[in-house]
C-alpha positions in Angstrom: -19.8 -27.6 -4.5 -21.7 -25.2 -2.0 -20.1 -21.6 -2.8 -19.0 -20.0 0.1 -19.2 -16.2 1.2 -15.5 -15.9 0.8 -15.6 -17.3 -2.3 -18.2 -14.7 -4.0 -15.9 -12.1 -2.2 -12.7 -13.2 -3.9 -14.6 -13.4 -7.2 -16.5 -10.2 -7.0 -14.5 -8.1 -4.5 -10.8 -8.4 -5.1 -10.2 -5.1 -3.6 -12.2 -5.9 -0.6 -10.9 -4.3 2.9 -8.7 -7.1 4.7 -11.3 -6.7 7.5 -14.2 -7.6 5.2 -12.2 -10.4 3.6 -11.5 -12.0 6.9 -15.1 -11.8 8.4 -16.4 -13.3 5.4 -14.1 -16.4 5.9 -16.7 -16.9 8.9 -14.7 -19.2 11.0 -17.3 -19.1 13.4 -20.1 -20.0 11.1 -22.3 -17.2 11.8 -24.1 -17.1 8.3 -25.3 -20.7 8.6 -26.4 -20.3 12.2 -28.6 -17.1 10.8 -29.9 -19.1 8.1 -28.2 -17.3 5.3 -27.2 -20.7 4.1 -29.2 -21.3 0.9 -27.8 -20.1 -2.5 -30.6 -17.5 -2.9 -30.4 -16.1 0.5 -26.5 -15.9 0.4 -26.8 -14.3 -3.0 -29.4 -11.5 -1.8 -27.0 -10.8 1.4 -23.9 -10.5 -0.5 -25.7 -8.4 -2.9 -26.8 -5.9 -0.4 -23.3 -6.2 1.3 -21.8 -5.2 -2.2 -23.8 -2.1 -2.7 -24.0 -0.8 0.8 -19.9 -1.1 0.6 -18.7 -0.3 -2.5 -18.0 -3.9 -3.3 -16.6 -4.3 0.5 -13.9 -1.3 -0.1 -16.0 1.0 2.4 -15.6 0.8 6.0 -17.6 3.9 7.3 -19.9 6.2 5.5 -18.4 8.9 3.6 -20.0 12.1 4.4 -17.6 14.4 2.0 -20.6 15.0 -0.2 -20.0 17.3 -3.5 -22.7 19.8 -4.1 -23.9 17.5 -7.1 -24.4 14.7 -4.7 -26.5 17.0 -2.4 -28.5 18.4 -5.3 -29.3 14.4 -5.8 -30.3 13.9 -2.3 -32.5 16.8 -2.4 -34.3 16.0 -5.5 -34.9 12.4 -4.3 -36.6 14.0 -1.3 -34.5 12.5 1.4 -33.1 15.6 2.9 -35.9 17.9 2.6 -36.9 18.5 6.3 -33.5 19.3 7.3 -33.0 22.3 5.0 -35.0 25.2 4.2 -34.6 24.8 0.4 -32.3 23.0 -2.3 -30.1 26.1 -2.3 -29.6 25.5 1.5 -28.6 21.8 1.0 -26.2 22.3 -1.8 -24.5 24.9 0.0 -23.6 22.3 2.8 -21.0 21.3 0.6 -18.7 23.6 1.5 -19.0 22.2 5.2 -18.6 18.8 4.0 -15.2 19.7 2.6 -14.1 21.3 5.8 -15.2 18.5 8.1 -15.9 15.1 6.2 -19.7 15.4 6.7 -19.5 15.5 10.7 -21.7 18.5 10.6 -24.2 17.0 7.9 -24.4 13.7 9.7 -25.0 15.2 13.1 -28.1 17.1 11.3 -29.7 14.4 9.4 -29.4 11.7 11.9 -29.7 13.6 14.7 -33.1 12.8 17.0 -33.8 9.4 15.1 -32.5 5.9 15.1 -31.7 6.4 19.0 -29.6 9.4 18.5 -29.6 12.5 20.2 -29.9 16.1 19.0 -27.3 17.3 16.4 -25.2 18.7 19.4 -24.7 15.5 21.2 -22.5 14.2 18.0 -24.3 11.2 17.9 -24.9 11.3 14.3 -21.3 11.3 13.2 -20.4 8.8 16.0 -22.9 6.3 14.8 -23.1 6.8 10.9 -23.0 4.0 8.9 -20.3 1.2 9.3 -19.8 -2.2 8.5 -21.1 -4.8 6.0 -24.6 -3.4 5.9 -23.6 0.0 7.3 -25.0 -0.1 10.6 -26.5 3.5 11.7 -27.7 5.1 14.8 -26.8 4.7 18.3 -30.1 2.3 18.8 -28.8 0.0 16.2 -25.3 -0.2 17.6 -27.1 -0.5 21.3 -29.1 -3.6 19.8 -26.1 -5.3 18.5 -24.0 -4.6 21.6 -26.8 -6.2 23.7 -27.0 -9.1 21.2 -23.4 -9.8 20.9 -22.0 -8.6 24.4 -19.8 -6.4 22.7 -19.9 -2.5 23.3 -20.3 -1.1 20.0 -21.4 1.7 21.5 -18.6 2.8 23.5 -16.3 1.4 20.5 -18.3 2.0 17.5 -15.4 1.2 15.2 -15.7 -2.4 16.2 -18.8 -2.8 13.9 -16.1 -2.9 10.9 -13.5 -4.7 12.8 -12.9 -8.2 11.2 -13.7 -10.4 14.2 -17.3 -8.7 14.6 -18.1 -7.0 11.0 -21.0 -9.8 10.4 -22.4 -9.6 13.7 -24.3 -6.2 13.1 -25.2 -7.2 9.7 -26.6 -10.4 10.7 -28.7 -9.1 13.5 -30.2 -6.5 11.4 -31.1 -9.1 8.6 -32.5 -11.7 11.3 -34.4 -8.9 13.2 -36.2 -7.9 10.0 -36.7 -11.4 8.7 -35.0 -10.7 5.5 -34.4 -14.4 5.0 -38.0 -14.9 4.3 -38.1 -11.8 1.3 -34.7 -13.6 0.2 -36.7 -17.0 -0.3 -39.7 -14.9 -2.5 -36.5 -13.4 -4.7 -38.1 -9.7 -3.7 -35.0 -7.6 -4.3 -37.2 -4.7 -3.7 -38.3 -5.7 0.2 -34.8 -7.1 0.8 -33.6 -3.6 -0.2 -36.3 -1.5 1.9 -35.4 -3.6 5.1 -31.8 -3.1 4.8 -31.5 0.3 3.5 -34.8 1.8 4.6 -35.8 2.9 1.3 -34.9 2.0 -2.4 -31.6 3.9 -2.5 -29.2 2.1 -4.9 -31.8 -0.7 -6.1 -30.8 -0.6 -9.8 -27.0 -1.5 -8.6 -28.3 -4.0 -6.4 -30.2 -5.7 -9.0 -27.1 -5.8 -10.9 -25.2 -7.3 -8.3 -27.8 -10.0 -7.7 -28.1 -10.7 -11.0 -24.0 -11.3 -11.0 -24.1 -13.5 -8.0 -26.9 -16.0 -8.6 -24.9 -17.5 -11.5 -21.9 -18.1 -9.5 -23.9 -19.6 -6.7 -25.5 -21.9 -8.9 -29.1 -20.4 -9.6 -30.1 -19.8 -13.0 -31.0 -16.4 -14.3 
């Protein structure tokens, strides 16, 4: 029997947000239409989704960074261009406590991914959302054009039950992630989805758990 995405959610994400659980029931057959229909492709797609969303419990990117989390971001080299030094990066934690990360996201997402400058508020408005944490005005606009849904005017729809799979599938297919999944290349899939290798160890762990469930020998 073919294992469905909904079955994977039921087994591995018992605390999934209702919107995600409904989306992965996939009544429109969006996954199959996108070619995410083999056990290996589905396992890779779901492993990425699980890591990006905390086992489908996170709808919107959390910007309430602690000092420790900011230190790790600095040490990993992700945010060197946005702060004068490590101390300045860590000091942002106080601002995050006050505004939930709005100032931080406007800073680090400003002037890229189709966003305007920090003052535009685009970094916060178009922060990560949904199954693969779609980020940036440009990606929201691409998904809007693809599906005929105004994700730019209503960014919250990216994580809504009736639409949550659509931006994720658009990103997956546009980057030809199926080909990397066919090679069982988790590093390449992660790079395509994440833009880096953040969480690679956890993504490997998710994949190792999901593979036997969909009938792939480890």
